[in-house]
PyMOL commands that place a pseudoatom at each C-alpha (Angstrom):
pseudoatom trace, name=CA, resn=MET, resi=1, chain=A, elem=C, hetatm=0, pos=[225.459, 281.005, 93.496]
pseudoatom trace, name=CA, resn=THR, resi=2, chain=A, elem=C, hetatm=0, pos=[223.145, 280.597, 96.444]
pseudoatom trace, name=CA, resn=ILE, resi=3, chain=A, elem=C, hetatm=0, pos=[220.231, 278.206, 96.555]
pseudoatom trace, name=CA, resn=ILE, resi=4, chain=A, elem=C, hetatm=0, pos=[217.936, 281.204, 96.468]
pseudoatom trace, name=CA, resn=THR, resi=5, chain=A, elem=C, hetatm=0, pos=[219.494, 282.537, 93.337]
pseudoatom trace, name=CA, resn=GLY, resi=6, chain=A, elem=C, hetatm=0, pos=[219.314, 279.062, 91.761]
pseudoatom trace, name=CA, resn=ILE, resi=7, chain=A, elem=C, hetatm=0, pos=[215.653, 278.876, 92.558]
pseudoatom trace, name=CA, resn=GLY, resi=8, chain=A, elem=C, hetatm=0, pos=[215.217, 282.290, 90.903]
pseudoatom trace, name=CA, resn=TYR, resi=9, chain=A, elem=C, hetatm=0, pos=[216.967, 281.231, 87.740]
pseudoatom trace, name=CA, resn=CYS, resi=10, chain=A, elem=C, hetatm=0, pos=[215.009, 277.999, 87.567]
pseudoatom trace, name=CA, resn=ALA, resi=11, chain=A, elem=C, hetatm=0, pos=[211.609, 279.665, 88.146]
pseudoatom trace, name=CA, resn=GLY, resi=12, chain=A, elem=C, hetatm=0, pos=[212.403, 282.426, 85.659]
pseudoatom trace, name=CA, resn=SER, resi=13, chain=A, elem=C, hetatm=0, pos=[213.506, 279.893, 83.032]
pseudoatom trace, name=CA, resn=LEU, resi=14, chain=A, elem=C, hetatm=0, pos=[210.393, 277.833, 83.359]
pseudoatom trace, name=CA, resn=THR, resi=15, chain=A, elem=C, hetatm=0, pos=[207.977, 280.757, 83.146]
pseudoatom trace, name=CA, resn=SER, resi=16, chain=A, elem=C, hetatm=0, pos=[209.911, 282.426, 80.285]
pseudoatom trace, name=CA, resn=LEU, resi=17, chain=A, elem=C, hetatm=0, pos=[210.374, 279.238, 78.296]
pseudoatom trace, name=CA, resn=GLY, resi=18, chain=A, elem=C, hetatm=0, pos=[206.607, 278.617, 78.541]
pseudoatom trace, name=CA, resn=PHE, resi=19, chain=A, elem=C, hetatm=0, pos=[206.066, 281.167, 75.774]
pseudoatom trace, name=CA, resn=ILE, resi=20, chain=A, elem=C, hetatm=0, pos=[208.273, 279.274, 73.258]
pseudoatom trace, name=CA, resn=PRO, resi=21, chain=A, elem=C, hetatm=0, pos=[205.590, 276.777, 72.148]
pseudoatom trace, name=CA, resn=GLN, resi=22, chain=A, elem=C, hetatm=0, pos=[203.308, 279.674, 71.189]
pseudoatom trace, name=CA, resn=VAL, resi=23, chain=A, elem=C, hetatm=0, pos=[206.097, 281.390, 69.243]
pseudoatom trace, name=CA, resn=VAL, resi=24, chain=A, elem=C, hetatm=0, pos=[207.038, 278.159, 67.409]
pseudoatom trace, name=CA, resn=LYS, resi=25, chain=A, elem=C, hetatm=0, pos=[203.450, 277.342, 66.596]
pseudoatom trace, name=CA, resn=GLY, resi=26, chain=A, elem=C, hetatm=0, pos=[202.893, 280.826, 65.217]
pseudoatom trace, name=CA, resn=PHE, resi=27, chain=A, elem=C, hetatm=0, pos=[205.984, 280.502, 62.870]
pseudoatom trace, name=CA, resn=GLN, resi=28, chain=A, elem=C, hetatm=0, pos=[204.845, 277.027, 61.766]
pseudoatom trace, name=CA, resn=THR, resi=29, chain=A, elem=C, hetatm=0, pos=[201.202, 277.778, 61.091]
pseudoatom trace, name=CA, resn=LYS, resi=30, chain=A, elem=C, hetatm=0, pos=[201.371, 281.549, 60.245]
pseudoatom trace, name=CA, resn=HIS, resi=31, chain=A, elem=C, hetatm=0, pos=[198.117, 281.617, 62.110]
pseudoatom trace, name=CA, resn=MET, resi=32, chain=A, elem=C, hetatm=0, pos=[197.462, 283.512, 65.323]
pseudoatom trace, name=CA, resn=LYS, resi=33, chain=A, elem=C, hetatm=0, pos=[193.681, 283.945, 65.124]
pseudoatom trace, name=CA, resn=ASP, resi=34, chain=A, elem=C, hetatm=0, pos=[193.131, 282.191, 68.403]
pseudoatom trace, name=CA, resn=VAL, resi=35, chain=A, elem=C, hetatm=0, pos=[195.423, 284.441, 70.300]
pseudoatom trace, name=CA, resn=ALA, resi=36, chain=A, elem=C, hetatm=0, pos=[193.851, 287.592, 71.777]
pseudoatom trace, name=CA, resn=LEU, resi=37, chain=A, elem=C, hetatm=0, pos=[196.105, 290.657, 71.074]
pseudoatom trace, name=CA, resn=TRP, resi=38, chain=A, elem=C, hetatm=0, pos=[195.495, 292.223, 74.584]
pseudoatom trace, name=CA, resn=GLN, resi=39, chain=A, elem=C, hetatm=0, pos=[196.961, 289.150, 76.420]
pseudoatom trace, name=CA, resn=PRO, resi=40, chain=A, elem=C, hetatm=0, pos=[200.502, 289.360, 75.223]
pseudoatom trace, name=CA, resn=ILE, resi=41, chain=A, elem=C, hetatm=0, pos=[200.416, 293.174, 75.342]
pseudoatom trace, name=CA, resn=LEU, resi=42, chain=A, elem=C, hetatm=0, pos=[199.315, 293.100, 79.067]
pseudoatom trace, name=CA, resn=LEU, resi=43, chain=A, elem=C, hetatm=0, pos=[201.933, 290.459, 79.818]
pseudoatom trace, name=CA, resn=THR, resi=44, chain=A, elem=C, hetatm=0, pos=[204.641, 292.444, 78.104]
pseudoatom trace, name=CA, resn=ILE, resi=45, chain=A, elem=C, hetatm=0, pos=[203.798, 295.604, 80.008]
pseudoatom trace, name=CA, resn=GLY, resi=46, chain=A, elem=C, hetatm=0, pos=[203.863, 293.614, 83.300]
pseudoatom trace, name=CA, resn=MET, resi=47, chain=A, elem=C, hetatm=0, pos=[207.174, 291.936, 82.386]
pseudoatom trace, name=CA, resn=VAL, resi=48, chain=A, elem=C, hetatm=0, pos=[208.802, 295.244, 81.446]
pseudoatom trace, name=CA, resn=MET, resi=49, chain=A, elem=C, hetatm=0, pos=[207.756, 296.526, 84.875]
pseudoatom trace, name=CA, resn=TRP, resi=50, chain=A, elem=C, hetatm=0, pos=[209.284, 293.354, 86.518]
pseudoatom trace, name=CA, resn=LEU, resi=51, chain=A, elem=C, hetatm=0, pos=[212.364, 293.892, 84.430]
pseudoatom trace, name=CA, resn=ILE, resi=52, chain=A, elem=C, hetatm=0, pos=[212.745, 297.514, 85.622]
pseudoatom trace, name=CA, resn=TYR, resi=53, chain=A, elem=C, hetatm=0, pos=[212.180, 296.295, 89.154]
pseudoatom trace, name=CA, resn=GLY, resi=54, chain=A, elem=C, hetatm=0, pos=[214.832, 293.599, 88.803]
pseudoatom trace, name=CA, resn=ILE, resi=55, chain=A, elem=C, hetatm=0, pos=[217.303, 296.113, 87.312]
pseudoatom trace, name=CA, resn=LEU, resi=56, chain=A, elem=C, hetatm=0, pos=[216.736, 298.508, 90.235]
pseudoatom trace, name=CA, resn=LEU, resi=57, chain=A, elem=C, hetatm=0, pos=[217.341, 295.702, 92.685]
pseudoatom trace, name=CA, resn=ARG, resi=58, chain=A, elem=C, hetatm=0, pos=[220.246, 294.283, 90.618]
pseudoatom trace, name=CA, resn=GLU, resi=59, chain=A, elem=C, hetatm=0, pos=[218.584, 290.778, 90.712]
pseudoatom trace, name=CA, resn=MET, resi=60, chain=A, elem=C, hetatm=0, pos=[220.016, 288.887, 87.721]
pseudoatom trace, name=CA, resn=PRO, resi=61, chain=A, elem=C, hetatm=0, pos=[217.533, 286.076, 87.823]
pseudoatom trace, name=CA, resn=MET, resi=62, chain=A, elem=C, hetatm=0, pos=[214.691, 288.575, 87.462]
pseudoatom trace, name=CA, resn=ILE, resi=63, chain=A, elem=C, hetatm=0, pos=[216.526, 290.534, 84.850]
pseudoatom trace, name=CA, resn=ALA, resi=64, chain=A, elem=C, hetatm=0, pos=[217.300, 287.477, 82.674]
pseudoatom trace, name=CA, resn=ALA, resi=65, chain=A, elem=C, hetatm=0, pos=[213.858, 285.847, 82.933]
pseudoatom trace, name=CA, resn=ASN, resi=66, chain=A, elem=C, hetatm=0, pos=[211.989, 289.043, 82.139]
pseudoatom trace, name=CA, resn=THR, resi=67, chain=A, elem=C, hetatm=0, pos=[214.311, 290.034, 79.312]
pseudoatom trace, name=CA, resn=LEU, resi=68, chain=A, elem=C, hetatm=0, pos=[213.696, 286.624, 77.644]
pseudoatom trace, name=CA, resn=ALA, resi=69, chain=A, elem=C, hetatm=0, pos=[209.910, 286.863, 78.397]
pseudoatom trace, name=CA, resn=VAL, resi=70, chain=A, elem=C, hetatm=0, pos=[209.664, 290.357, 76.899]
pseudoatom trace, name=CA, resn=ILE, resi=71, chain=A, elem=C, hetatm=0, pos=[211.427, 289.283, 73.738]
pseudoatom trace, name=CA, resn=LEU, resi=72, chain=A, elem=C, hetatm=0, pos=[209.186, 286.161, 73.303]
pseudoatom trace, name=CA, resn=ASN, resi=73, chain=A, elem=C, hetatm=0, pos=[206.020, 288.182, 73.923]
pseudoatom trace, name=CA, resn=ALA, resi=74, chain=A, elem=C, hetatm=0, pos=[207.133, 290.837, 71.572]
pseudoatom trace, name=CA, resn=ILE, resi=75, chain=A, elem=C, hetatm=0, pos=[207.499, 288.106, 68.912]
pseudoatom trace, name=CA, resn=VAL, resi=76, chain=A, elem=C, hetatm=0, pos=[203.938, 286.841, 69.728]
pseudoatom trace, name=CA, resn=ILE, resi=77, chain=A, elem=C, hetatm=0, pos=[202.574, 290.416, 69.320]
pseudoatom trace, name=CA, resn=TRP, resi=78, chain=A, elem=C, hetatm=0, pos=[204.459, 290.813, 66.032]
pseudoatom trace, name=CA, resn=GLN, resi=79, chain=A, elem=C, hetatm=0, pos=[203.117, 287.394, 64.814]
pseudoatom trace, name=CA, resn=LYS, resi=80, chain=A, elem=C, hetatm=0, pos=[199.542, 288.426, 65.774]
pseudoatom trace, name=CA, resn=LEU, resi=81, chain=A, elem=C, hetatm=0, pos=[199.848, 291.579, 63.781]
pseudoatom trace, name=CA, resn=ALA, resi=82, chain=A, elem=C, hetatm=0, pos=[201.748, 290.106, 60.856]
pseudoatom trace, name=CA, resn=TYR, resi=83, chain=A, elem=C, hetatm=0, pos=[199.573, 287.025, 60.328]
pseudoatom trace, name=CA, resn=LYS, resi=84, chain=A, elem=C, hetatm=0, pos=[196.257, 288.700, 60.141]
for i in range(1, 84): cmd.bond("trace and resi %d" % i, "trace and resi %d" % (i + 1))
show_as sticks, trace
zoom trace
């Protein structure tokens, strides 16, 4: 692994893991009133596009980070809709 790839994995991990506190809080409180639905939807669309871009370039750090971020944002969207 090159240092550039390592930086990619580190950056992707940090930005993707940043969604975990919101997911955990949603499961704990069953309350998502303060989360605007459009925000995770826009983020998910953008991350899916980054994921496609990463797949086309065969860039594993980009693929891994955006796969995790899409999953976490999908959970946030589900929580927002389920906990109305």
